[in-house]
Structure formats: structure tokens, C-alpha cells
N, C-alpha and C positions, 0 to 999 in steps of 0.2 A: 476392327473387332472389337465386339461387344461382348462385356460379360455380366453375370448376376455373379455375387459375391456373397457367400457364407462365412461372416468373419466375426471374430472375438479376440480380445487379449491382444499382448505385444505382439505376437506372429501376424493377428488380423491386422495391426496398424500397420506395419513396415511392409507386408506383403501388398497391402492395398497400395502402399506409397509407390511402391514398384512399377505393379500396374498402372497406374498413372504416369509415372516417368516415362514408361514405354509405351505410353501413347493408347491404351486400352480405354474404350469407352463403356464406362461401368453404369449400366443401366437400372441397378438397384443393389442395396446392401442388403440382408438378412442378418442381424447379429442377438444379441441377448438382453433384456432387462439386466442390471443389476441386482444379485441376491444381497439383500439388507444384511444378511447373516454370515454373510462372506466378506473377508480382509479382502480390501478393493487395494491392491498394492500395485496394478497393471493398467498401461494406458486404455483408452476409451476410444471405440469404432466409431461409437454414434457423436463423439465429440469432432472426431475426424470428419465423420460424413459432412455435419453441420458446418463446418469451416468452411469444406471444399464445393459444397452446395451438390452435395449427392444424395439421390431419394434413398431413405432405409426405412425398413420396419423391423422389429422386434415381437413376433408372433411367441407365443408359448410353445406352438406345436408345427414344425416343419412338413407335417403329412397330412395338411389340412386340402380340400379341393379348392378354397379359396387361395391361397399360395400356391398350388399348382398353376392355378389359371392367371395369378399373375405373373409369376416367370415364363409361362409359355407366351403373353400378350408381349414381353421384352423380347421375344427371339432372338434368345443368346447364342452367340458362337461358341461361349467357353461358361461353363459354371466352376466357380473354384470354390473350396473350402479351405480356411486357413484358422484353425482352432476353435470353429463352430462347434458346439458340445453335444450335437444331435446327429445321429445317423440319418441320410438323407434319401428319400422312397427312389424306387427304382424309376418309377415312372417320370419322377422329377429330372433325375440325372438324364434322362435319354432325351429331353428336350435340348440339351447343348448341342450342335450342331457339329462341333469338331472336338467334343468330349467333356469330362466332368473330373476336376483332378482334384487331389485334397492333397494339403501339407501335413505332414506327420512326423513328430518330434523323437525320432529315430532314426537308426539304419536299417529300415526294413529288409529281412523279416525279422528281425529281433525286435522285440518288444513292442508287438501290436497291442490296440487296443488302450485302455486308459491310463493316463499319468505318466507317458512310458519315462520321462526325466529320472522321476522321483524312484522308478522301478530301478532303471540301470545304476543310478547314486547306491540304492539299498543292495544291489545284487557286487558291489563292489567292481563295477566295469569301469575300466580303463578309456575308453572310448564311446561316444554317441554319434548324433548328429541329427540333420533333417533331411525329411525324403519328399519330394514331389510324387506321386502316383495317382493312376489312374482309379477313381472309384467304382465300387461293383456292391453288389447286393451283402458282402460279408466284410466287416471291419479292417480296412488296411491291406487288404489283399488283393488288389490291382495290379498291373503292370508297374515297374516304376520307370518314372521320365528321367528322374536325375535324382542325388543326395551329395551332401556335402558332411564331412567327419568332422567333430571336434574333439579334443581329449579332455579327458574328467581325471584332474589332479588328485592327488591321494586325500588332500584335504578340503577340495570343493565342496560346498553344499549344493543342493538340487537348485534353491536359488542362482547362484553363480554358473550352474552349468545352464541352467534356463539363458540366461543372459547370451551366453555362447551359443546356442540353438537358435536364438532368434537371429543373429546375424548371421548363422550359416542357412536358415531361411529365406533371408533377405538373398543371399550370394546366390543360392539354389535357383529361385523363381529368375533374378535379374540374369542369369547366365543362360538357360534354357530357353527365354520366353523367347526372343527372336526367332529361333526353330521354329517354337508351336505355333506363332502367328502366321510362321509362312507355310504351314499345314505340313511341317514335318517331324512331328513331335515324337520322341524317342520311347520306344515302348519295350523296356527290358524285363525279363522274367522275375516273378517275387514267390521265390520257393518258398512257401508256407512251410515244409517240413525242416527248414532251417531256423525256425523262430519259433516264438510263444506268444500265446495273448493272456494278457494281464488285465485284469477288471481293475476298479476305481480302489482309491483308499479313501479312510475314514481317520477322523482324530484318535478312535479308540486305537486304530493300527498302530500308534504311536509309543504304545506302554512297551517301557524295558523290562527286559527278559536278564536281568542280572547275571542269571547261569549261562549266558552265554559267553563266548569269548569275546577280550575289549574290541576287535576287530569288527566285528557283526553290530555290538553294541553301537560303535562308533558310527559305521556306516548307517544306522538306523538314524541317530543323530541327524547325519549330513543329510540325509534322505526327506527329512521333514524338519528342519531347523527352522525358524522365521525367515519369512512370514508366513510361511506353512505352519500348521497347528503346534509342530514339534513334536520331541519326544520326553516322556513323561514317567513318573514314577509315584506313589503314594507311600507317604508315611505320617502314621497316626491320624488318617483320614484327611489329609492335606496332600494336595496335588504340587507336585514340583515339576516345571517344567527347564529343561537344560536349552538356554539362550546361546551360549557360547562353550564349547570343548575344543580339546585338541588331545591327540594319542601321541605321546612318545614318554618312552622309559627313562628317559634322559632328562625329562621335568620333574620325575616324581622319584626322587633317590630314598632309599631308605624305607621304603614302604612297608611299615608293621607287617610280621606277619600274623596269620589267623584273624585279619580284618573280617568282619561279615561281610558278605556281599553287597552292593547297594550304595548309596550315599555315605560317606564319611568326611570327618578334616582331620588333615595332616599336614602339621609346619603350616597349621593358618590358613590351609589353602582345600578347597572342595575337591573332592577326588570323588570317582563312580567306580567302585571295585568289580570287577567282572569275573567269570566263572575261571579264565583261564589265570586267575592270580594277577593279571596285569589290570591297571586303572585308567581312568578318563582323566584329566586334568581339564575341570569346569571353571573358567573362568565367569561365568556368568550364570547363575542360577534364578529362577524365577518363580514367584507363588504370588496367586490372585494381583498378577501383575506387577509386583512389587521383588526388585532386586535382594536376595536373599544373601546376607554376609557369611563368611565362618564362623564369626561369633552367634550368630543367631540360629545359623544350622545347628551347632554343637548344642545349644541348650534344647534345641527340640529334638537331638537324638538321647539325651542324657535320663 
């Protein structure tokens, strides 16, 4: 069986390796050029292609007649999309003799759309996963082929959950691929009424509203903690980013009454006081890329 694969990020690398291990002939890989404005903390699809001798391209737009002709010339049995960042045109999807399939980082139909892991952590979910589904005109709307769940522990950051989802994606594809190659691809209902669509997130969305309850502030921290842009707050025109934090009332005893909302120093420890009177213990606070000590923050707050 021959495939054209649209791939990027760690999921792209791992799922490409699954296809190779299962004996799929990868005729072409379409990937992205790395954005110099983005922190690149993930594996490189193009590096894997160079290593394995797989032809690859990185067009800016997948909806061009040139790319359509190139994919048509490859005569793929399957088209796969593994964390590729653009929607693929329906005309391109139709070129796959046995179907076009995408790996999505949630348990569809929940969290369709962009950055599903970050949204799941932000909303305090206790479970997410990876779903292989048939591609359609609408994002993440096609029939479900297979999915694998992973837990989200109370203190997991989105980065930690992403590592679990990468493994779930690999397991999902590995387990269902033999049936797909044998012409027996499962197609289960994807009831969109049971989920919601979410858009992308920007660094500005990480601003902390200290009026919110501590659990919500903690969820925001976990959802955007490094290597993502981070949860941040401004004091005297300086931006402070939370690098590490923990939510436990047992670690912050004798919290003084009437502390103002936001960052404070208590017993030589940095805390973030929230709207419900509880506080985050902040183990690492950054400003301009430099760790801020309790003493330095105290001087700023004076």
C-alpha cells in the first residue's frame, strides 16, 4: 500500500515511523518549514525524511494546483495527516483510493479544532487521547476509525499530557493499521453534537485573571506552561511569567488575611493570591527570561 503523508511535530514523526514499520510505501511527505518566531521543542519530520530517504516538500499552501497534481501523480492508496497544521482540500482528499485520515489529539467528538490538549487541560479534564478519523470538509468531523485514551493527572501540564498523547497516537495507528491495509477500515459515528469546536490560542490568552478561583488559575498555568508561552501577569509595566507552580493549601499555611490579589511574598515564598482566597505556590517566576527571587519580587512590590 502506498501513502502520501502530511506531517509535522512529534506525532508526525512517530506516526511516520509506524507506517514504515508496518511496511507502508511512503511516496511523499508534505510538511512545514519551521517558524523562526516559534520555540521549536519538538522533533523534525524533515530530518526523519532525510534520514530515511523519503521525498518531502514544505509548501506554504496545500491548496495549490501544483500540489494536487503532485499528489495525484503519486497515486496514493491512503492519505494521512499527522499534526499537519492546514486543512486539506476535498479535491486532494479524494485522490486517496482507500481514504484520507487524520490523527487528532483528543477523544473526538470532544475538543475538535486547534490545540485540543491545551484546551482540555484548561478546562480541567481528567482524560483525553488520540483519535484517528476520516477527513471531511469540516475539521475533525469525519467517521472515527480508532482512539486511545490517556489520563490527565491533577498536576499535569499540557506539555506532559502531549507526551502521553504522542504515545496514544502511535498505539492507535499501530493497532488499527493492519485492518486498514486489509481493506477493513472501521468507521464509527462521530456525533458532533456531543463535542465542541475550539480555535487557536495566542500568547496574549495566557494573561492571568487573579479574580478567578485558584483552580482555574492553576489550570491556565498548566495549559500554557513552558515550552508554551506561559501564564503571565504585569506588575509596574513588567511582565512576569510563571515557570513552575503548585496548588496545595497544605503548602501555604497561615496565609495572611486581606492580601491583595496577584503576586505576593509570604514566608520568603512567592505565591499567587486568587479570587477565592486560595493561592498558588509559585516555585519559579520569570521576568525577561531571568528567574525572579522572593527578595527581588518583594522589592518590586514595595
